[in-house]
N, C-alpha and C positions, 0 to 999 in steps of 0.2 A: 210398351208396357207388359206385353206376354212374354218377351226375351227374358226378362226377369225370372220366372217362372221355368221356363222350357231350359233355360241354360243351368240353373239351379237343379233342375231335376236328372237331366239327362247327361249334364257336363260337369256337375258339382262345382262350378264357379259361375261368377257373374263377368266372363270375358265374351262379349258378346262378336269377336270376330267371326266367327262359324255358325252366325244365325241367317237362317234363309232369309232373303230378301230385306235384311237391316239396312236401313237408310243410311246409317252413318258410319259405313266402311272405311271411307276415306280420312275421317278424323278422327287423329289419334292423340290422345292425351299425354302430357309429360310423363306419365306413368306407364305408357305404355299401351294403355287399354283404349278400347274404340269409345269416343263418346258418346253417352245416352244423355238425353236430357228430360226423358219420363222417368217416374217414380214406381216403386214397387208395389204401392198398395193395393192396387186393383190384382195383382198377381197373389197376393195374401187373399184377397177375396175368391180369386180363381180357385184356389188350390183344392178344395175338397171336389171341387166338381172334375177339375183337371184328372186327380186321382180314380175317379168313375171314369173317367175316359180313358184314360190309362188301362184300367181292369177291364173294361169292355174292350179295348183292341188286343190284351192280351186273350180274354176270351173267345173273342171271334176269331184270331188265329189259329186257336186251339181247334176250332170248328172247320177250317180248312180256307178261312178267307184270310186275305192276304192283305193287313192294315200295316205299314211301317211302324214300328214302336219308336218314334223319333219327336214326337210332339207336334208334329204337321198334317199327320194323316186325319182323316174325317172324324173318328171318334173322338180327339182332341179338338177341332174345331167345332164338332157339335157339342161337346161338353162344355165350352167357354160359350157359347151362343145360348144355353139353357142358363148358364151360373147369372150371364148380364139380366136375360128377360126375368128370373126368379129375384135378382136384386132389385130390378126396376118394379115388379108386381110388388115386391114386399114393403118398398119404399111408399108407393102408390097406398098401400093399405094404413101403413103407419100415419101418412098424412091425413088421410080420410078421417082415422081416429081422432088425430090431432083436431082437424076441424071440427068434428061432431062435438067437442068440448065447448065451442063457442056457438056451432050454427047448428041449425035442424038438418034432417039427413038429407034432403032435396039439395039445397046448396052448397053441401058438403061435397056429395056426389059430383055434381056439376063443376065444381072447381078442381076437383081431383082429376074428371076425365078432361077438361080444359087445359088442364096442366100436360097431362100424357098426349093427348091429341091434337092440342092446339100448339105445340111447340117440337123443337127438333128432338124430343126426346123418343119417339115412336120411331123416328130414322135408326136412332141409336140402341131402340131395343131390338129391331127385328134385320136392319141391313149391316151396320156396320157395329157389331156386339164388342169386337175386341177393343175399341176405343173406350176411353174411360169415363165417357159421359154418364152412363147408366149407372155403375159403381158410385160415381160421383154423387148421382143424384140420391142414391139411397145412402151415403155416407151425410150428406148434407141435412136428409131429412132426420138420422139419427142424432145427429148433434142439435138439431133442431129442437126434436123431442126431449133430449137431457136436458138442453137448456132451460125450457119451457118448465120443466119438472123441478129441477132443482137450483135456479138461480135465486131464489129467495134463502136457500136454506143457510143453516150456520154451519152445518157439517163440512169440514175441509175436505173428506174423503167424497162428497158428492162434487165439490168444485173441480177434484182430481180428474172424476170420472167425465166430467164436461170437457176438460183440459185433455184427456186421453183422446176423446171422440174428435175434438178439432185437432189435435195433432194428427190422428189417423187421415182426417178429410184433407190436411193438408198435403198427408204420404201418398194421396190417390193423383192430384193435379197441382201443378206448381201456381196455379192461378187462385188456386185456394187459399195460399199465403196470404 
């Protein structure tokens, strides 16, 4: 997932042949490019955090620290980890507010904590942050929020917004299609 962002930012392309530890380097498509079965949605969500990580790496280098400006050093990893945690927590907060429309505060909070602590989402929040599960959760909650808000609307634009949210959700992981 991250290869889209790193390659576009540093190489100006989506050719993943030079991506560090890229798993599909032996699979070449008919077009001559490396096979990629991941989607670009997470990279889009990571972009603002990635920029902060890049500026942090540049600033730290100005102060004498040596962080490679290549997308693989600690500032980039840290910024994308913060991105995942931010999106997961934003999703949890939105989910809580959705549940509060139908339930009292305690059951809503218990449900949200159960979703986070009783599922692999906790692991993907703090251990495997570059996998798409955290951003997929956030995108799913946004889609659910918009669907609940606009599903009965007669306004075409409301349904277009739902469609865009669903389309973006499908851009995060193929399984969402």
